FIDO-599919 format. One record per residue (C-alpha): residue number from 1; residue in three letters; x, y, z. Coordinates in steps of 0.5 Angstrom, whole numbers, plus 2048, in hexadecimal, padded with zeros to 3 digits. Example, Ala and Ser with C-alpha at 12.3 -4.5 7.8 and 13.67 -1.06 7.14 Angstrom:
residues 2
site n->1, res->ALA, xx->819, yy->7F7, zz->810;
site n->2, res->SER, xx->81B, yy->7FE, zz->80E;
***
This chain:
residues 249
site n->1, res->MET, xx->7FD, yy->825, zz->809;
site n->2, res->ALA, xx->7FA, yy->829, zz->810;
site n->3, res->ASP, xx->801, yy->82B, zz->812;
site n->4, res->ALA, xx->802, yy->82D, zz->80B;
site n->5, res->ASN, xx->7FC, yy->832, zz->80B;
site n->6, res->GLU, xx->7FD, yy->834, zz->812;
site n->7, res->ASN, xx->804, yy->836, zz->810;
site n->8, res->GLY, xx->801, yy->839, zz->80A;
site n->9, res->ASN, xx->7FE, yy->83E, zz->80E;
site n->10, res->ASN, xx->804, yy->843, zz->80E;
site n->11, res->LEU, xx->804, yy->843, zz->807;
site n->12, res->GLU, xx->802, yy->84A, zz->804;
site n->13, res->PRO, xx->7FB, yy->84B, zz->802;
site n->14, res->GLU, xx->7FC, yy->84B, zz->7FA;
site n->15, res->LYS, xx->800, yy->845, zz->7FB;
site n->16, res->ARG, xx->7FB, yy->842, zz->7FF;
site n->17, res->THR, xx->7F6, yy->844, zz->7F9;
site n->18, res->LEU, xx->7FA, yy->841, zz->7F4;
site n->19, res->LEU, xx->7FB, yy->83A, zz->7F7;
site n->20, res->ASN, xx->7F3, yy->83A, zz->7F9;
site n->21, res->HIS, xx->7F2, yy->83A, zz->7F1;
site n->22, res->HIS, xx->7F7, yy->835, zz->7F0;
site n->23, res->THR, xx->7F4, yy->82E, zz->7F0;
site n->24, res->GLU, xx->7FA, yy->829, zz->7F0;
site n->25, res->SER, xx->7F8, yy->822, zz->7EC;
site n->26, res->HIS, xx->7FD, yy->81E, zz->7F0;
site n->27, res->PHE, xx->7FB, yy->817, zz->7F2;
site n->28, res->THR, xx->7FC, yy->817, zz->7FA;
site n->29, res->ALA, xx->7F8, yy->811, zz->7FC;
site n->30, res->GLY, xx->7FE, yy->80C, zz->7FB;
site n->31, res->GLU, xx->7FE, yy->809, zz->801;
site n->32, res->ILE, xx->7F7, yy->807, zz->800;
site n->33, res->VAL, xx->7F8, yy->804, zz->7F9;
site n->34, res->ARG, xx->7FE, yy->800, zz->7FB;
site n->35, res->ASP, xx->7F9, yy->7FD, zz->801;
site n->36, res->ILE, xx->7F4, yy->7FB, zz->7FC;
site n->37, res->ILE, xx->7F9, yy->7F9, zz->7F7;
site n->38, res->ILE, xx->7FC, yy->7F4, zz->7FC;
site n->39, res->GLY, xx->7F5, yy->7F2, zz->7FF;
site n->40, res->VAL, xx->7F2, yy->7F0, zz->7F8;
site n->41, res->SER, xx->7F8, yy->7ED, zz->7F4;
site n->42, res->ASP, xx->7F9, yy->7E8, zz->7FA;
site n->43, res->GLY, xx->7F1, yy->7E7, zz->7FB;
site n->44, res->LEU, xx->7F1, yy->7E5, zz->7F3;
site n->45, res->THR, xx->7F7, yy->7E1, zz->7F3;
site n->46, res->VAL, xx->7F7, yy->7DD, zz->7F9;
site n->47, res->PRO, xx->7F0, yy->7DA, zz->7FA;
site n->48, res->PHE, xx->7F0, yy->7D9, zz->7F2;
site n->49, res->ALA, xx->7F6, yy->7D5, zz->7F3;
site n->50, res->LEU, xx->7F3, yy->7D1, zz->7F9;
site n->51, res->ALA, xx->7ED, yy->7D0, zz->7F5;
site n->52, res->ALA, xx->7F1, yy->7CD, zz->7EF;
site n->53, res->GLY, xx->7F5, yy->7C9, zz->7F3;
site n->54, res->LEU, xx->7EF, yy->7C6, zz->7F7;
site n->55, res->SER, xx->7EB, yy->7C5, zz->7F0;
site n->56, res->GLY, xx->7F1, yy->7C1, zz->7ED;
site n->57, res->ALA, xx->7F1, yy->7BD, zz->7F3;
site n->58, res->ASN, xx->7E9, yy->7BB, zz->7F1;
site n->59, res->ALA, xx->7E6, yy->7BE, zz->7F7;
site n->60, res->PRO, xx->7DF, yy->7C0, zz->7F7;
site n->61, res->SER, xx->7DD, yy->7C7, zz->7F6;
site n->62, res->SER, xx->7DA, yy->7C7, zz->7FD;
site n->63, res->ILE, xx->7E1, yy->7C6, zz->800;
site n->64, res->VAL, xx->7E5, yy->7CB, zz->7FB;
site n->65, res->LEU, xx->7E0, yy->7D0, zz->7FD;
site n->66, res->THR, xx->7E1, yy->7CF, zz->805;
site n->67, res->ALA, xx->7E8, yy->7CE, zz->804;
site n->68, res->GLY, xx->7E8, yy->7D5, zz->800;
site n->69, res->VAL, xx->7E4, yy->7D9, zz->805;
site n->70, res->ALA, xx->7E8, yy->7D6, zz->80B;
site n->71, res->GLU, xx->7EE, yy->7D9, zz->807;
site n->72, res->VAL, xx->7EB, yy->7DF, zz->805;
site n->73, res->ALA, xx->7E9, yy->7E0, zz->80C;
site n->74, res->ALA, xx->7F0, yy->7DE, zz->80F;
site n->75, res->GLY, xx->7F4, yy->7E2, zz->809;
site n->76, res->ALA, xx->7F0, yy->7E9, zz->80B;
site n->77, res->ILE, xx->7F2, yy->7E9, zz->812;
site n->78, res->SER, xx->7F9, yy->7E7, zz->811;
site n->79, res->MET, xx->7FA, yy->7EC, zz->80B;
site n->80, res->GLY, xx->7F6, yy->7F1, zz->80F;
site n->81, res->LEU, xx->7FA, yy->7F0, zz->816;
site n->82, res->GLY, xx->800, yy->7F1, zz->811;
site n->83, res->GLY, xx->7FE, yy->7F7, zz->80F;
site n->84, res->TYR, xx->7FC, yy->7FA, zz->816;
site n->85, res->LEU, xx->803, yy->7F8, zz->819;
site n->86, res->ALA, xx->807, yy->7FB, zz->813;
site n->87, res->ALA, xx->804, yy->801, zz->814;
site n->88, res->LYS, xx->804, yy->801, zz->81B;
site n->89, res->SER, xx->80C, yy->800, zz->81A;
site n->90, res->GLU, xx->80C, yy->806, zz->816;
site n->91, res->ALA, xx->809, yy->80A, zz->81B;
site n->92, res->ASP, xx->80D, yy->808, zz->821;
site n->93, res->HIS, xx->813, yy->809, zz->81D;
site n->94, res->TYR, xx->811, yy->810, zz->81B;
site n->95, res->SER, xx->810, yy->811, zz->822;
site n->96, res->ARG, xx->817, yy->80F, zz->825;
site n->97, res->GLU, xx->81A, yy->813, zz->81F;
site n->98, res->LEU, xx->816, yy->819, zz->821;
site n->99, res->LYS, xx->818, yy->819, zz->828;
site n->100, res->ARG, xx->820, yy->817, zz->827;
site n->101, res->GLU, xx->820, yy->81D, zz->822;
site n->102, res->GLN, xx->81C, yy->822, zz->827;
site n->103, res->ALA, xx->821, yy->820, zz->82C;
site n->104, res->GLU, xx->827, yy->822, zz->827;
site n->105, res->ILE, xx->824, yy->829, zz->825;
site n->106, res->ILE, xx->824, yy->82A, zz->82D;
site n->107, res->SER, xx->82B, yy->827, zz->82E;
site n->108, res->VAL, xx->82F, yy->829, zz->828;
site n->109, res->PRO, xx->82B, yy->82E, zz->825;
site n->110, res->ASP, xx->831, yy->831, zz->821;
site n->111, res->THR, xx->833, yy->82A, zz->81E;
site n->112, res->GLU, xx->82B, yy->82A, zz->81C;
site n->113, res->ALA, xx->82C, yy->830, zz->819;
site n->114, res->ALA, xx->832, yy->82F, zz->815;
site n->115, res->GLU, xx->82E, yy->828, zz->812;
site n->116, res->VAL, xx->828, yy->82D, zz->810;
site n->117, res->ALA, xx->82D, yy->831, zz->80C;
site n->118, res->GLU, xx->830, yy->82B, zz->809;
site n->119, res->ILE, xx->829, yy->829, zz->807;
site n->120, res->LEU, xx->828, yy->82F, zz->804;
site n->121, res->ALA, xx->82E, yy->830, zz->800;
site n->122, res->GLN, xx->82D, yy->829, zz->7FC;
site n->123, res->TYR, xx->827, yy->82E, zz->7F9;
site n->124, res->ASP, xx->82D, yy->832, zz->7F6;
site n->125, res->LEU, xx->82C, yy->838, zz->7FB;
site n->126, res->GLU, xx->831, yy->83C, zz->7FD;
site n->127, res->PRO, xx->833, yy->83E, zz->804;
site n->128, res->HIS, xx->830, yy->845, zz->804;
site n->129, res->GLU, xx->82A, yy->842, zz->802;
site n->130, res->TYR, xx->829, yy->83C, zz->806;
site n->131, res->TRP, xx->82B, yy->83F, zz->80D;
site n->132, res->PRO, xx->825, yy->843, zz->80E;
site n->133, res->VAL, xx->821, yy->83D, zz->80D;
site n->134, res->VAL, xx->825, yy->839, zz->812;
site n->135, res->ASN, xx->825, yy->83F, zz->817;
site n->136, res->ALA, xx->81D, yy->840, zz->816;
site n->137, res->LEU, xx->81C, yy->838, zz->817;
site n->138, res->ARG, xx->820, yy->839, zz->81E;
site n->139, res->LYS, xx->81B, yy->83E, zz->821;
site n->140, res->LYS, xx->816, yy->839, zz->81F;
site n->141, res->PRO, xx->817, yy->832, zz->822;
site n->142, res->GLN, xx->811, yy->82E, zz->820;
site n->143, res->ALA, xx->812, yy->830, zz->819;
site n->144, res->TRP, xx->81A, yy->82F, zz->81A;
site n->145, res->LEU, xx->818, yy->828, zz->81C;
site n->146, res->GLU, xx->813, yy->826, zz->817;
site n->147, res->PHE, xx->818, yy->829, zz->812;
site n->148, res->MET, xx->81D, yy->824, zz->814;
site n->149, res->MET, xx->819, yy->81E, zz->814;
site n->150, res->LYS, xx->817, yy->81F, zz->80D;
site n->151, res->PHE, xx->81D, yy->822, zz->80A;
site n->152, res->GLU, xx->822, yy->81E, zz->80E;
site n->153, res->LEU, xx->81F, yy->818, zz->810;
site n->154, res->GLY, xx->81A, yy->817, zz->80A;
site n->155, res->LEU, xx->814, yy->816, zz->80F;
site n->156, res->GLU, xx->80D, yy->818, zz->80E;
site n->157, res->LYS, xx->809, yy->819, zz->814;
site n->158, res->PRO, xx->804, yy->813, zz->813;
site n->159, res->ASP, xx->7FD, yy->813, zz->814;
site n->160, res->PRO, xx->7FA, yy->810, zz->81B;
site n->161, res->ARG, xx->7F5, yy->80C, zz->818;
site n->162, res->ARG, xx->7FA, yy->809, zz->813;
site n->163, res->ALA, xx->7FA, yy->803, zz->816;
site n->164, res->LEU, xx->7F3, yy->801, zz->817;
site n->165, res->GLN, xx->7F2, yy->804, zz->810;
site n->166, res->SER, xx->7F7, yy->7FF, zz->80D;
site n->167, res->ALA, xx->7F4, yy->7F9, zz->810;
site n->168, res->LEU, xx->7ED, yy->7FA, zz->80E;
site n->169, res->THR, xx->7EF, yy->7FC, zz->807;
site n->170, res->ILE, xx->7F4, yy->7F6, zz->806;
site n->171, res->ALA, xx->7EF, yy->7F1, zz->80A;
site n->172, res->VAL, xx->7E9, yy->7F4, zz->806;
site n->173, res->SER, xx->7EC, yy->7F4, zz->7FF;
site n->174, res->TYR, xx->7EF, yy->7ED, zz->800;
site n->175, res->VAL, xx->7E8, yy->7EA, zz->802;
site n->176, res->LEU, xx->7E5, yy->7EE, zz->7FB;
site n->177, res->GLY, xx->7EA, yy->7EB, zz->7F7;
site n->178, res->GLY, xx->7EA, yy->7E4, zz->7FA;
site n->179, res->LEU, xx->7E2, yy->7E3, zz->7F9;
site n->180, res->VAL, xx->7E3, yy->7E4, zz->7F1;
site n->181, res->PRO, xx->7E7, yy->7DD, zz->7F0;
site n->182, res->LEU, xx->7E2, yy->7D9, zz->7F5;
site n->183, res->GLY, xx->7DC, yy->7DC, zz->7F2;
site n->184, res->PRO, xx->7DB, yy->7D7, zz->7ED;
site n->185, res->TYR, xx->7DB, yy->7D1, zz->7F2;
site n->186, res->VAL, xx->7D5, yy->7D4, zz->7F6;
site n->187, res->PHE, xx->7D1, yy->7D2, zz->7EF;
site n->188, res->VAL, xx->7D4, yy->7CD, zz->7EC;
site n->189, res->PRO, xx->7D4, yy->7C6, zz->7F0;
site n->190, res->ARG, xx->7DA, yy->7C2, zz->7EC;
site n->191, res->ALA, xx->7E1, yy->7C6, zz->7EE;
site n->192, res->THR, xx->7E4, yy->7C4, zz->7E7;
site n->193, res->ASP, xx->7DE, yy->7C8, zz->7E4;
site n->194, res->ALA, xx->7DE, yy->7CE, zz->7E9;
site n->195, res->LEU, xx->7E6, yy->7CE, zz->7E8;
site n->196, res->VAL, xx->7E5, yy->7D0, zz->7E0;
site n->197, res->ALA, xx->7E0, yy->7D6, zz->7E2;
site n->198, res->SER, xx->7E5, yy->7D8, zz->7E8;
site n->199, res->VAL, xx->7EB, yy->7D8, zz->7E3;
site n->200, res->VAL, xx->7E7, yy->7DD, zz->7DE;
site n->201, res->LEU, xx->7E4, yy->7E1, zz->7E4;
site n->202, res->THR, xx->7EB, yy->7E2, zz->7E7;
site n->203, res->LEU, xx->7EF, yy->7E3, zz->7E1;
site n->204, res->ILE, xx->7EA, yy->7E9, zz->7DF;
site n->205, res->ALA, xx->7EA, yy->7EC, zz->7E6;
site n->206, res->LEU, xx->7F2, yy->7EB, zz->7E6;
site n->207, res->LEU, xx->7F2, yy->7EF, zz->7DF;
site n->208, res->ILE, xx->7EE, yy->7F4, zz->7E2;
site n->209, res->PHE, xx->7F1, yy->7F5, zz->7E8;
site n->210, res->GLY, xx->7F8, yy->7F5, zz->7E5;
site n->211, res->TYR, xx->7F6, yy->7FA, zz->7E0;
site n->212, res->VAL, xx->7F3, yy->7FF, zz->7E6;
site n->213, res->LYS, xx->7F9, yy->7FE, zz->7EA;
site n->214, res->GLY, xx->7FD, yy->800, zz->7E4;
site n->215, res->ARG, xx->7F9, yy->806, zz->7E3;
site n->216, res->PHE, xx->7FA, yy->808, zz->7EA;
site n->217, res->THR, xx->801, yy->806, zz->7EB;
site n->218, res->GLY, xx->804, yy->809, zz->7E5;
site n->219, res->ASP, xx->806, yy->803, zz->7E2;
site n->220, res->LYS, xx->803, yy->801, zz->7DA;
site n->221, res->PRO, xx->7FC, yy->7FF, zz->7DC;
site n->222, res->PHE, xx->7FC, yy->7F9, zz->7D7;
site n->223, res->ARG, xx->803, yy->7F6, zz->7D9;
site n->224, res->SER, xx->801, yy->7F7, zz->7E0;
site n->225, res->ALA, xx->7FA, yy->7F3, zz->7DE;
site n->226, res->LEU, xx->7FE, yy->7ED, zz->7DB;
site n->227, res->GLN, xx->803, yy->7ED, zz->7E0;
site n->228, res->THR, xx->7FE, yy->7EC, zz->7E6;
site n->229, res->ALA, xx->7FA, yy->7E7, zz->7E1;
site n->230, res->LEU, xx->800, yy->7E3, zz->7E0;
site n->231, res->VAL, xx->802, yy->7E3, zz->7E8;
site n->232, res->GLY, xx->7FB, yy->7E0, zz->7E9;
site n->233, res->ALA, xx->7FB, yy->7DB, zz->7E4;
site n->234, res->ILE, xx->802, yy->7D8, zz->7E6;
site n->235, res->ALA, xx->800, yy->7D8, zz->7ED;
site n->236, res->SER, xx->7F9, yy->7D4, zz->7EB;
site n->237, res->ALA, xx->7FD, yy->7D0, zz->7E6;
site n->238, res->ALA, xx->802, yy->7CE, zz->7EB;
site n->239, res->ALA, xx->7FD, yy->7CC, zz->7F1;
site n->240, res->PHE, xx->7F9, yy->7C8, zz->7EC;
site n->241, res->GLY, xx->7FF, yy->7C4, zz->7E9;
site n->242, res->LEU, xx->801, yy->7C3, zz->7F0;
site n->243, res->ALA, xx->7FB, yy->7C0, zz->7F2;
site n->244, res->LYS, xx->7FA, yy->7BC, zz->7EC;
site n->245, res->ALA, xx->801, yy->7B9, zz->7ED;
site n->246, res->VAL, xx->800, yy->7B7, zz->7F5;
site n->247, res->GLN, xx->7FA, yy->7B4, zz->7F3;
site n->248, res->ALA, xx->7FD, yy->7B0, zz->7EE;
site n->249, res->ILE, xx->802, yy->7AD, zz->7F3;
***
């Protein structure tokens, strides 16, 4: 956004006035929402399945709670580290491609200019319309480089804080999600009784989370809520059934 604002300083005053009075309603926090979805969905489902499995093995609530807290801690660290490495890999990939594209602009400028023309021609522009744009970009190497990164390679410049932000968002979301199914085990000594409360709370949380997720992602909220709750229910039922089966052996 900062680059866009800087480039927009060359606009005519009346055009700048129009833009200043126009408010876009597009949702632009997609990466943060994605991290929250990853963290909360796993945080609700995995500890829920673990607690159900241990309850099925007739473990006391204290054991279920201890194992659940350990899993939430380990899961948050693991998920957060995964988010960090993924975002760091994206940043490293962008940096490598930026250097490669910069070298090509210097070594084969005519070829790169032809690629700009090819990109603009895809928007049904005629040669007499896009060649002035190509020539203007050739006079501004930094703008030319940013154009090629975005329109030839389809890469957006990553936020330098993205890796740490992703790690923290996923980890915190995982912890918050994991506390829901484990909550009843704090107050109910018998694991089988706590399991009932855990199932009710977690399914409600999954329905609410699925609905909100659907609203943000553009999916049908009610369908998203049912799908999310169904996944959690299947995971916990499988873990509970497996524990019972092993116990019966």
